[in-house]
Structures are given as structure tokens and as C-alpha cells.
N, C-alpha and C positions, 0 to 999 in steps of 0.2 A: 756559325753565328747563332747565337741563342734566339730562339723563336720569341721569347718574351721580351726582347730588346728592340722590337719593331717600334714601339713608342716608349719614350723615356718615362720613368716614374712621374716626372713633373708633368709631362704631357697627359698622362692618364688622369693625374689629379685635377688638371684643368677641366677635363672633360666631365669628371664626376662633379666638380664644383658647379660647372654649367648646368648640369642636370639638376642640381639641387636649388639653384638660385635664379633661374631664368623667369622672366615674367610672362606668364602664359597669356595674359591679356594684350600683350604687345605683338602686333603683326609681324614685325621685323625680328624679334627674338624667337617667336615660334618658327619662322621660316629657317633661321639659322639652326635651330634645334632640328628640325625635320630634315633639312638638306645636308647639314655638315656634322653636328655634334653627335646624334644618335648613329648615323652610318659609321662614324669613326669608332665610337664605342662598341658597336656590334662587331667590327672587324678585329678590335682589341679583344673582345670576349672569344671570338673564334680561334684567335691564335692561343689564347690562355687554355681553351678546351684541348687544343692539340698538344700543348705542353704538359698539361695535367695527365694525359695518357702516357706520356713517357715518365712522368714521376708522380703517380697517383697519391703518394702519401706526403707530397710537399705542402705544408700549411700555408705557405706564402701565396702559392698558386691558388690553392682553395679559397683563401681569404680574398684575393683579388677577384676571382670569379664571382664570389658571393657579393662583393662590393659593386661590381659592374652590373650584375643582374639586377640588383636592388635599385641602382641608379636608373637603369633603363626602364624598369617597371614603374618606378615613381614618375619619371618624366613622361612616359607614354600615358600614364593615367592622367597627369595634369593636362597633357595636350588634348586627350580625348574629352576631359571635363569642359576645357575651354571651348572646344568645338561644339559640344552639345549645347553650351550656354549661348553660343552665338546663333545657332540655328533656330 
């Protein structure tokens, strides 16, 4: 089984889209992001890191890693900003 197939392409796209579009001021959306979306995307990123070790020159894997890292960073920053503004 291909390590990168743990989540389908469309599943990953949904996670990336959720990171880009969630409403950080909405308590329910923040909870979903923190408890579900970010951990799922982090697991996906871990599997991509393993896959790129086997194929370090694969541009598709590198692009997927870049997208995932960017989405995680952006979503985390938005959650942190929202948390700071509420405190």
C-alpha cells in the first residue's frame, strides 16, 4: 500500500480548504479545527515526510508537504490570534 494513499486527494483538499476558510471567531469552528482538522492534517504531513524519504526527488510529494505545512501554519496563527483577542 502506498503511504500517501492513507487520505485520498479529495480528503486532503478538504482539510486544506478548512484551514483556509474556517471562522476563527466561531467557538464551534475553532473546536473542530483544534480537535479534528489540524490533527488529521498533521498525521497526513507525517506520512508525507515518510514518503519523501523514499522518494526525495518527487516534486508532487514536496508540493504536498509545502501546501500542508503552509495550511497548518496559517490555521495555527489564526487560532492563536483569535485566542489572544479573546483573552
